[in-house]
N, CA, C, O and the ligand as a Tripos MOL2 file, in Angstrom:
@<TRIPOS>MOLECULE
protein
  237   235    60     0     0
PROTEIN
NO_CHARGES

@<TRIPOS>ATOM
      1 N          12.5780   24.2600   15.1810 N.3       1 MET1
      2 CA         12.4410   23.5020   13.9290 C.3       1 MET1
      3 C          12.7890   22.0390   14.1690 C.2       1 MET1
      4 O          13.4050   21.7040   15.1800 O.2       1 MET1
      5 N          12.4180   21.2140   13.2920 N.am      2 GLY2
      6 CA         12.7850   19.7990   13.4400 C.3       2 GLY2
      7 C          11.5990   18.9160   13.7140 C.2       2 GLY2
      8 O          11.2950   17.9960   12.9550 O.2       2 GLY2
      9 N          10.9160   19.2150   14.8400 N.am      3 ILE3
     10 CA          9.9040   18.2330   15.2620 C.3       3 ILE3
     11 C           8.7530   18.1480   14.2700 C.2       3 ILE3
     12 O           8.2880   17.0590   13.9350 O.2       3 ILE3
     13 N           8.3000   19.3060   13.8040 N.am      4 ILE4
     14 CA          7.1480   19.2750   12.8920 C.3       4 ILE4
     15 C           7.5000   18.5920   11.5760 C.2       4 ILE4
     16 O           6.7210   17.7990   11.0470 O.2       4 ILE4
     17 N           8.6570   18.9030   11.0660 N.am      5 SER5
     18 CA          9.0350   18.2640    9.7950 C.3       5 SER5
     19 C           9.2370   16.7670    9.9930 C.2       5 SER5
     20 O           9.0040   15.9710    9.0840 O.2       5 SER5
     21 N           9.6780   16.3930   11.2020 N.am      6 ARG6
     22 CA          9.8240   14.9580   11.4740 C.3       6 ARG6
     23 C           8.4720   14.2760   11.4610 C.2       6 ARG6
     24 O           8.2990   13.2050   10.8790 O.2       6 ARG6
     25 N           7.5060   14.9240   12.1220 N.am      7 ILE7
     26 CA          6.1530   14.3390   12.1710 C.3       7 ILE7
     27 C           5.5670   14.2700   10.7700 C.2       7 ILE7
     28 O           4.9650   13.2650   10.3910 O.2       7 ILE7
     29 N           5.7410   15.3340   10.0060 N.am      8 THR8
     30 CA          5.1780   15.3430    8.6600 C.3       8 THR8
     31 C           5.7670   14.2390    7.8040 C.2       8 THR8
     32 O           5.0470   13.5570    7.0740 O.2       8 THR8
     33 N           7.0730   14.0640    7.8930 N.am      9 SER9
     34 CA          7.6850   13.0280    7.0570 C.3       9 SER9
     35 C           7.2470   11.6500    7.5420 C.2       9 SER9
     36 O           7.0980   10.7250    6.7430 O.2       9 SER9
     37 N           7.0420   11.5140    8.8540 N.am     10 PHE10
     38 CA          6.5440   10.2380    9.3720 C.3      10 PHE10
     39 C           5.1480    9.9670    8.8340 C.2      10 PHE10
     40 O           4.8520    8.8600    8.3830 O.2      10 PHE10
     41 N           4.2960   10.9770    8.8820 N.am     11 LEU11
     42 CA          2.9250   10.8030    8.3910 C.3      11 LEU11
     43 C           2.9350   10.4970    6.9020 C.2      11 LEU11
     44 O           2.1890    9.6350    6.4350 O.2      11 LEU11
     45 N           3.7660   11.1910    6.1690 N.am     12 ASN12
     46 CA          3.8400   10.9510    4.7310 C.3      12 ASN12
     47 C           4.2770    9.5290    4.4360 C.2      12 ASN12
     48 O           3.7320    8.8740    3.5480 O.2      12 ASN12
     49 N           5.2620    9.0550    5.1840 N.am     13 SER13
     50 CA          5.7790    7.7230    4.8840 C.3      13 SER13
     51 C           4.7350    6.6610    5.2030 C.2      13 SER13
     52 O           4.6750    5.6320    4.5310 O.2      13 SER13
     53 N           3.9050    6.9010    6.2280 N.am     14 THR14
     54 CA          2.8870    5.8960    6.5300 C.3      14 THR14
     55 C           1.6960    6.0220    5.5950 C.2      14 THR14
     56 O           1.0270    5.0320    5.2980 O.2      14 THR14
     57 N           1.4260    7.2420    5.1270 N.am     15 ALA15
     58 CA          0.2830    7.4420    4.2460 C.3      15 ALA15
     59 C           0.5050    6.7470    2.9090 C.2      15 ALA15
     60 O          -0.4380    6.2690    2.2770 O.2      15 ALA15
     61 N           1.7590    6.7000    2.4920 N.am     16 VAL16
     62 CA          2.0690    6.1030    1.1980 C.3      16 VAL16
     63 C           1.9750    4.5800    1.2660 C.2      16 VAL16
     64 O           1.7730    3.9060    0.2560 O.2      16 VAL16
     65 N           2.1280    4.0590    2.4820 N.am     17 GLU17
     66 CA          2.1110    2.6110    2.6750 C.3      17 GLU17
     67 C           0.9190    1.9600    1.9840 C.2      17 GLU17
     68 O          -0.2230    2.3190    2.2700 O.2      17 GLU17
     69 N           1.1570    1.0170    1.0870 N.am     18 PRO18
     70 CA          0.0670    0.3200    0.4150 C.3      18 PRO18
     71 C          -0.6280   -0.6500    1.3720 C.2      18 PRO18
     72 O          -0.2980   -0.7330    2.5550 O.2      18 PRO18
     73 N          -1.5720   -1.3580    0.8370 N.am     19 VAL19
     74 CA         -2.3420   -2.3090    1.6210 C.3      19 VAL19
     75 C          -1.4190   -3.3660    2.2230 C.2      19 VAL19
     76 O          -0.4570   -3.7760    1.5750 O.2      19 VAL19
     77 N          -1.6900   -3.8140    3.4440 N.am     20 PRO20
     78 CA         -0.8640   -4.8520    4.0570 C.3      20 PRO20
     79 C          -0.8380   -6.1210    3.2200 C.2      20 PRO20
     80 O          -1.7770   -6.4150    2.4800 O.2      20 PRO20
     81 N           0.2430   -6.8600    3.3480 N.am     21 LYS21
     82 CA          0.3720   -8.0890    2.5790 C.3      21 LYS21
     83 C          -0.5990   -9.1360    3.0820 C.2      21 LYS21
     84 O          -0.7710   -9.3150    4.2870 O.2      21 LYS21
     85 N          -1.2210   -9.8120    2.1630 N.am     22 LEU22
     86 CA         -2.2020  -10.8360    2.5110 C.3      22 LEU22
     87 C          -1.8920  -12.0910    1.7160 C.2      22 LEU22
     88 O          -1.3880  -12.0210    0.5950 O.2      22 LEU22
     89 N          -2.1970  -13.2310    2.3030 N.am     23 GLY23
     90 CA         -2.1000  -14.4620    1.5370 C.3      23 GLY23
     91 C          -3.1960  -14.4840    0.4800 C.2      23 GLY23
     92 O          -4.2830  -13.9510    0.7020 O.2      23 GLY23
     93 N          -2.9190  -15.0930   -0.6600 N.am     24 ARG24
     94 CA         -3.8980  -15.0780   -1.7610 C.3      24 ARG24
     95 C          -5.1940  -15.7700   -1.3870 C.2      24 ARG24
     96 O          -6.2610  -15.4520   -1.9120 O.2      24 ARG24
     97 N          -5.0840  -16.7270   -0.4690 N.am     25 ASN25
     98 CA         -6.2940  -17.4840   -0.1090 C.3      25 ASN25
     99 C          -6.9420  -16.9760    1.1710 C.2      25 ASN25
    100 O          -7.9040  -17.5660    1.6640 O.2      25 ASN25
    101 N          -6.4170  -15.8870    1.7050 N.am     26 GLU26
    102 CA         -7.0330  -15.3000    2.8860 C.3      26 GLU26
    103 C          -8.1860  -14.3970    2.4450 C.2      26 GLU26
    104 O          -8.2100  -13.9140    1.3130 O.2      26 GLU26
    105 N          -9.1340  -14.1770    3.3480 N.am     27 PRO27
    106 CA        -10.2320  -13.2670    3.0040 C.3      27 PRO27
    107 C          -9.7020  -11.8720    2.7280 C.2      27 PRO27
    108 O          -8.7860  -11.4010    3.4020 O.2      27 PRO27
    109 N         -10.2760  -11.2200    1.7400 N.am     28 CYS28
    110 CA         -9.7900   -9.9090    1.3420 C.3      28 CYS28
    111 C          -9.9390   -8.9040    2.4800 C.2      28 CYS28
    112 O         -10.8340   -9.0130    3.3180 O.2      28 CYS28
    113 N          -9.0400   -7.9270    2.4850 N.am     29 TRP29
    114 CA         -9.0400   -6.9040    3.5340 C.3      29 TRP29
    115 C         -10.2440   -5.9880    3.4370 C.2      29 TRP29
    116 O         -10.5620   -5.2860    4.3970 O.2      29 TRP29
    117 N         -10.9210   -5.9810    2.2970 N.am     30 CYS30
    118 CA        -12.0160   -5.0270    2.1120 C.3      30 CYS30
    119 C         -13.3020   -5.5070    2.7700 C.2      30 CYS30
    120 O         -14.2790   -4.7640    2.8610 O.2      30 CYS30
    121 N         -13.2930   -6.7710    3.2340 N.am     31 GLY31
    122 CA        -14.4590   -7.2610    3.9490 C.3      31 GLY31
    123 C         -15.5370   -7.8150    3.0360 C.2      31 GLY31
    124 O         -16.6740   -8.0110    3.4640 O.2      31 GLY31
    125 N         -15.1900   -8.0700    1.7850 N.am     32 SER32
    126 CA        -16.1870   -8.5900    0.8550 C.3      32 SER32
    127 C         -16.4980  -10.0520    1.1570 C.2      32 SER32
    128 O         -17.5330  -10.5690    0.7380 O.2      32 SER32
    129 N         -15.5900  -10.7250    1.8920 N.am     33 GLY33
    130 CA        -15.7750  -12.1370    2.1710 C.3      33 GLY33
    131 C         -15.1890  -13.0220    1.0910 C.2      33 GLY33
    132 O         -15.1420  -14.2430    1.2410 O.2      33 GLY33
    133 N         -14.7380  -12.4080   -0.0040 N.am     34 LYS34
    134 CA        -14.0970  -13.1810   -1.0660 C.3      34 LYS34
    135 C         -12.6440  -13.4260   -0.6970 C.2      34 LYS34
    136 O         -12.0690  -12.7320    0.1420 O.2      34 LYS34
    137 N         -12.0620  -14.4370   -1.3500 N.am     35 LYS35
    138 CA        -10.6230  -14.6130   -1.1820 C.3      35 LYS35
    139 C          -9.9090  -13.4380   -1.8220 C.2      35 LYS35
    140 O         -10.3680  -12.8430   -2.7970 O.2      35 LYS35
    141 N          -8.7650  -13.1320   -1.2280 N.am     36 TYR36
    142 CA         -8.0080  -11.9670   -1.6840 C.3      36 TYR36
    143 C          -7.6980  -12.0630   -3.1700 C.2      36 TYR36
    144 O          -7.8160  -11.0770   -3.8980 O.2      36 TYR36
    145 N          -7.2940  -13.2680   -3.6270 N.am     37 LYS37
    146 CA         -6.9010  -13.4100   -5.0320 C.3      37 LYS37
    147 C          -8.0770  -13.1900   -5.9730 C.2      37 LYS37
    148 O          -7.9020  -12.8480   -7.1430 O.2      37 LYS37
    149 N          -9.2840  -13.3940   -5.4370 N.am     38 ARG38
    150 CA        -10.4850  -13.2170   -6.2720 C.3      38 ARG38
    151 C         -11.0060  -11.7950   -6.1830 C.2      38 ARG38
    152 O         -11.9290  -11.4190   -6.9040 O.2      38 ARG38
    153 N         -10.4210  -11.0170   -5.3100 N.am     39 CYS39
    154 CA        -10.9810   -9.6850   -5.0730 C.3      39 CYS39
    155 C          -9.9740   -8.5880   -5.4240 C.2      39 CYS39
    156 O          -9.9270   -8.1310   -6.5660 O.2      39 CYS39
    157 N          -9.1820   -8.1730   -4.4580 N.am     40 HIS40
    158 CA         -8.3440   -7.0000   -4.6630 C.3      40 HIS40
    159 C          -6.8980   -7.3040   -5.0330 C.2      40 HIS40
    160 O          -6.0960   -6.3810   -5.1770 O.2      40 HIS40
    161 N          -6.5520   -8.5660   -5.1870 N.am     41 LEU41
    162 CA         -5.1410   -8.9030   -5.4380 C.3      41 LEU41
    163 C          -4.6010   -8.1850   -6.6710 C.2      41 LEU41
    164 O          -3.5320   -7.5760   -6.6280 O.2      41 LEU41
    165 N          -5.3470   -8.2630   -7.7620 N.am     42 GLU42
    166 CA         -4.8750   -7.6410   -9.0070 C.3      42 GLU42
    167 C          -4.7400   -6.1350   -8.8510 C.2      42 GLU42
    168 O          -3.7630   -5.5240   -9.2820 O.2      42 GLU42
    169 N          -5.7620   -5.5570   -8.2160 N.am     43 GLU43
    170 CA         -5.7540   -4.1120   -8.0620 C.3      43 GLU43
    171 C          -4.5570   -3.6840   -7.2210 C.2      43 GLU43
    172 O          -3.8760   -2.7110   -7.5480 O.2      43 GLU43
    173 N          -4.3020   -4.4180   -6.1300 N.am     44 ASP44
    174 CA         -3.1760   -4.0760   -5.2740 C.3      44 ASP44
    175 C          -1.8670   -4.2470   -6.0180 C.2      44 ASP44
    176 O          -0.9490   -3.4410   -5.8620 O.2      44 ASP44
    177 N          -1.7750   -5.2770   -6.8150 N.am     45 ASP45
    178 CA         -0.5540   -5.4880   -7.5890 C.3      45 ASP45
    179 C          -0.3080   -4.3000   -8.5100 C.2      45 ASP45
    180 O           0.8160   -3.8170   -8.6500 O.2      45 ASP45
    181 N          -1.3800   -3.8460   -9.1290 N.am     46 ARG46
    182 CA         -1.2480   -2.7080  -10.0350 C.3      46 ARG46
    183 C          -0.7640   -1.4810   -9.2740 C.2      46 ARG46
    184 O           0.1160   -0.7520   -9.7330 O.2      46 ARG46
    185 N          -1.3650   -1.2650   -8.0850 N.am     47 LYS47
    186 CA         -0.9730   -0.1150   -7.2760 C.3      47 LYS47
    187 C           0.4870   -0.2240   -6.8930 C.2      47 LYS47
    188 O           1.2420    0.7460   -6.9710 O.2      47 LYS47
    189 N           0.8800   -1.4340   -6.4720 N.am     48 ARG48
    190 CA          2.2640   -1.6290   -6.0470 C.3      48 ARG48
    191 C           3.2140   -1.3430   -7.2040 C.2      48 ARG48
    192 O           4.2550   -0.7120   -7.0180 O.2      48 ARG48
    193 N           2.8570   -1.8060   -8.3870 N.am     49 ALA49
    194 CA          3.7100   -1.5870   -9.5510 C.3      49 ALA49
    195 C           3.8610   -0.0930   -9.8090 C.2      49 ALA49
    196 O           4.9520    0.3920  -10.1040 O.2      49 ALA49
    197 N           2.7460    0.6280   -9.6920 N.am     50 LYS50
    198 CA          2.7580    2.0640   -9.8990 C.3      50 LYS50
    199 C           3.6960    2.7330   -8.9000 C.2      50 LYS50
    200 O           4.5390    3.5540   -9.2600 O.2      50 LYS50
    201 N           3.5220    2.3560   -7.6280 N.am     51 HIS51
    202 CA          4.3490    2.9490   -6.5690 C.3      51 HIS51
    203 C           5.8150    2.6790   -6.8590 C.2      51 HIS51
    204 O           6.6550    3.5710   -6.7410 O.2      51 HIS51
    205 N           6.1160    1.4450   -7.2400 N.am     52 GLY52
    206 CA          7.5000    1.0780   -7.4990 C.3      52 GLY52
    207 C           8.0970    1.9490   -8.5890 C.2      52 GLY52
    208 O           9.2230    2.4310   -8.4650 O.2      52 GLY52
    209 N           7.3370    2.1470   -9.6550 N.am     53 ARG53
    210 CA          7.8430    2.9490  -10.7530 C.3      53 ARG53
    211 C           8.0640    4.3800  -10.3170 C.2      53 ARG53
    212 O           9.0750    5.0000  -10.6470 O.2      53 ARG53
    213 N           7.0810    4.9060   -9.5540 N.am     54 ALA54
    214 CA          7.1770    6.2890   -9.0970 C.3      54 ALA54
    215 C           8.3940    6.4550   -8.2000 C.2      54 ALA54
    216 O           9.1260    7.4380   -8.3120 O.2      54 ALA54
    217 N           8.6080    5.4870   -7.3060 N.am     55 ALA55
    218 CA          9.7360    5.5780   -6.3820 C.3      55 ALA55
    219 C          11.0390    5.5550   -7.1590 C.2      55 ALA55
    220 O          11.9850    6.2650   -6.8210 O.2      55 ALA55
    221 N          11.0860    4.7340   -8.2050 N.am     56 CYS56
    222 CA         12.2940    4.6300   -9.0010 C.3      56 CYS56
    223 C          12.5910    5.9720   -9.6650 C.2      56 CYS56
    224 O          13.7410    6.4040   -9.7490 O.2      56 CYS56
    225 N          11.5220    6.6180  -10.1340 N.am     57 ARG57
    226 CA         11.7210    7.8650  -10.8610 C.3      57 ARG57
    227 C          12.2500    8.9620   -9.9510 C.2      57 ARG57
    228 O          13.1480    9.7190  -10.3210 O.2      57 ARG57
    229 N          11.6660    9.0350   -8.7270 N.am     58 THR58
    230 CA         12.0210   10.1420   -7.8520 C.3      58 THR58
    231 C          13.3650    9.9320   -7.1660 C.2      58 THR58
    232 O          14.0260   10.8960   -6.7800 O.2      58 THR58
    233 N          13.7650    8.6840   -7.0170 N.am     59 SER59
    234 CA         14.9930    8.4650   -6.2470 C.3      59 SER59
    235 C          16.1820    8.1390   -7.1300 C.2      59 SER59
    236 O          17.2860    7.9290   -6.6270 O.2      59 SER59
    237 ZN        -11.4260   -6.8230   -1.8040 Zn       60 ZN60
@<TRIPOS>BOND
     1     1     2 1
     2     2     3 1
     3     3     4 2
     4     3     5 am
     5     5     6 1
     6     6     7 1
     7     7     8 2
     8     7     9 am
     9     9    10 1
    10    10    11 1
    11    11    12 2
    12    11    13 am
    13    13    14 1
    14    14    15 1
    15    15    16 2
    16    15    17 am
    17    17    18 1
    18    18    19 1
    19    19    20 2
    20    19    21 am
    21    21    22 1
    22    22    23 1
    23    23    24 2
    24    23    25 am
    25    25    26 1
    26    26    27 1
    27    27    28 2
    28    27    29 am
    29    29    30 1
    30    30    31 1
    31    31    32 2
    32    31    33 am
    33    33    34 1
    34    34    35 1
    35    35    36 2
    36    35    37 am
    37    37    38 1
    38    38    39 1
    39    39    40 2
    40    39    41 am
    41    41    42 1
    42    42    43 1
    43    43    44 2
    44    43    45 am
    45    45    46 1
    46    46    47 1
    47    47    48 2
    48    47    49 am
    49    49    50 1
    50    50    51 1
    51    51    52 2
    52    51    53 am
    53    53    54 1
    54    54    55 1
    55    55    56 2
    56    55    57 am
    57    57    58 1
    58    58    59 1
    59    59    60 2
    60    59    61 am
    61    61    62 1
    62    62    63 1
    63    63    64 2
    64    63    65 am
    65    65    66 1
    66    66    67 1
    67    67    68 2
    68    67    69 am
    69    69    70 1
    70    70    71 1
    71    71    72 2
    72    71    73 am
    73    73    74 1
    74    74    75 1
    75    75    76 2
    76    75    77 am
    77    77    78 1
    78    78    79 1
    79    79    80 2
    80    79    81 am
    81    81    82 1
    82    82    83 1
    83    83    84 2
    84    83    85 am
    85    85    86 1
    86    86    87 1
    87    87    88 2
    88    87    89 am
    89    89    90 1
    90    90    91 1
    91    91    92 2
    92    91    93 am
    93    93    94 1
    94    94    95 1
    95    95    96 2
    96    95    97 am
    97    97    98 1
    98    98    99 1
    99    99   100 2
   100    99   101 am
   101   101   102 1
   102   102   103 1
   103   103   104 2
   104   103   105 am
   105   105   106 1
   106   106   107 1
   107   107   108 2
   108   107   109 am
   109   109   110 1
   110   110   111 1
   111   111   112 2
   112   111   113 am
   113   113   114 1
   114   114   115 1
   115   115   116 2
   116   115   117 am
   117   117   118 1
   118   118   119 1
   119   119   120 2
   120   119   121 am
   121   121   122 1
   122   122   123 1
   123   123   124 2
   124   123   125 am
   125   125   126 1
   126   126   127 1
   127   127   128 2
   128   127   129 am
   129   129   130 1
   130   130   131 1
   131   131   132 2
   132   131   133 am
   133   133   134 1
   134   134   135 1
   135   135   136 2
   136   135   137 am
   137   137   138 1
   138   138   139 1
   139   139   140 2
   140   139   141 am
   141   141   142 1
   142   142   143 1
   143   143   144 2
   144   143   145 am
   145   145   146 1
   146   146   147 1
   147   147   148 2
   148   147   149 am
   149   149   150 1
   150   150   151 1
   151   151   152 2
   152   151   153 am
   153   153   154 1
   154   154   155 1
   155   155   156 2
   156   155   157 am
   157   157   158 1
   158   158   159 1
   159   159   160 2
   160   159   161 am
   161   161   162 1
   162   162   163 1
   163   163   164 2
   164   163   165 am
   165   165   166 1
   166   166   167 1
   167   167   168 2
   168   167   169 am
   169   169   170 1
   170   170   171 1
   171   171   172 2
   172   171   173 am
   173   173   174 1
   174   174   175 1
   175   175   176 2
   176   175   177 am
   177   177   178 1
   178   178   179 1
   179   179   180 2
   180   179   181 am
   181   181   182 1
   182   182   183 1
   183   183   184 2
   184   183   185 am
   185   185   186 1
   186   186   187 1
   187   187   188 2
   188   187   189 am
   189   189   190 1
   190   190   191 1
   191   191   192 2
   192   191   193 am
   193   193   194 1
   194   194   195 1
   195   195   196 2
   196   195   197 am
   197   197   198 1
   198   198   199 1
   199   199   200 2
   200   199   201 am
   201   201   202 1
   202   202   203 1
   203   203   204 2
   204   203   205 am
   205   205   206 1
   206   206   207 1
   207   207   208 2
   208   207   209 am
   209   209   210 1
   210   210   211 1
   211   211   212 2
   212   211   213 am
   213   213   214 1
   214   214   215 1
   215   215   216 2
   216   215   217 am
   217   217   218 1
   218   218   219 1
   219   219   220 2
   220   219   221 am
   221   221   222 1
   222   222   223 1
   223   223   224 2
   224   223   225 am
   225   225   226 1
   226   226   227 1
   227   227   228 2
   228   227   229 am
   229   229   230 1
   230   230   231 1
   231   231   232 2
   232   231   233 am
   233   233   234 1
   234   234   235 1
   235   235   236 2
@<TRIPOS>SUBSTRUCTURE
     1 MET1         2 RESIDUE 1 A MET
     2 GLY2         6 RESIDUE 1 A GLY
     3 ILE3        10 RESIDUE 1 A ILE
     4 ILE4        14 RESIDUE 1 A ILE
     5 SER5        18 RESIDUE 1 A SER
     6 ARG6        22 RESIDUE 1 A ARG
     7 ILE7        26 RESIDUE 1 A ILE
     8 THR8        30 RESIDUE 1 A THR
     9 SER9        34 RESIDUE 1 A SER
    10 PHE10       38 RESIDUE 1 A PHE
    11 LEU11       42 RESIDUE 1 A LEU
    12 ASN12       46 RESIDUE 1 A ASN
    13 SER13       50 RESIDUE 1 A SER
    14 THR14       54 RESIDUE 1 A THR
    15 ALA15       58 RESIDUE 1 A ALA
    16 VAL16       62 RESIDUE 1 A VAL
    17 GLU17       66 RESIDUE 1 A GLU
    18 PRO18       70 RESIDUE 1 A PRO
    19 VAL19       74 RESIDUE 1 A VAL
    20 PRO20       78 RESIDUE 1 A PRO
    21 LYS21       82 RESIDUE 1 A LYS
    22 LEU22       86 RESIDUE 1 A LEU
    23 GLY23       90 RESIDUE 1 A GLY
    24 ARG24       94 RESIDUE 1 A ARG
    25 ASN25       98 RESIDUE 1 A ASN
    26 GLU26      102 RESIDUE 1 A GLU
    27 PRO27      106 RESIDUE 1 A PRO
    28 CYS28      110 RESIDUE 1 A CYS
    29 TRP29      114 RESIDUE 1 A TRP
    30 CYS30      118 RESIDUE 1 A CYS
    31 GLY31      122 RESIDUE 1 A GLY
    32 SER32      126 RESIDUE 1 A SER
    33 GLY33      130 RESIDUE 1 A GLY
    34 LYS34      134 RESIDUE 1 A LYS
    35 LYS35      138 RESIDUE 1 A LYS
    36 TYR36      142 RESIDUE 1 A TYR
    37 LYS37      146 RESIDUE 1 A LYS
    38 ARG38      150 RESIDUE 1 A ARG
    39 CYS39      154 RESIDUE 1 A CYS
    40 HIS40      158 RESIDUE 1 A HIS
    41 LEU41      162 RESIDUE 1 A LEU
    42 GLU42      166 RESIDUE 1 A GLU
    43 GLU43      170 RESIDUE 1 A GLU
    44 ASP44      174 RESIDUE 1 A ASP
    45 ASP45      178 RESIDUE 1 A ASP
    46 ARG46      182 RESIDUE 1 A ARG
    47 LYS47      186 RESIDUE 1 A LYS
    48 ARG48      190 RESIDUE 1 A ARG
    49 ALA49      194 RESIDUE 1 A ALA
    50 LYS50      198 RESIDUE 1 A LYS
    51 HIS51      202 RESIDUE 1 A HIS
    52 GLY52      206 RESIDUE 1 A GLY
    53 ARG53      210 RESIDUE 1 A ARG
    54 ALA54      214 RESIDUE 1 A ALA
    55 ALA55      218 RESIDUE 1 A ALA
    56 CYS56      222 RESIDUE 1 A CYS
    57 ARG57      226 RESIDUE 1 A ARG
    58 THR58      230 RESIDUE 1 A THR
    59 SER59      234 RESIDUE 1 A SER
    60 ZN60       237 GROUP 0 **** ****
């Protein structure tokens, strides 16, 4: 026992990881060619807020 649960928790912790941080004026990570702030910034913020709330509730 041990190793599998370690791997699973490692995978879980990385799977939950949201999108990498980007500068607002950098090209969006989705490859649209738009600036991040014009593309996915709002959506990512919303996701981050959701995650934060969920983490607060569970911990
Ligand atoms: Zn985008």
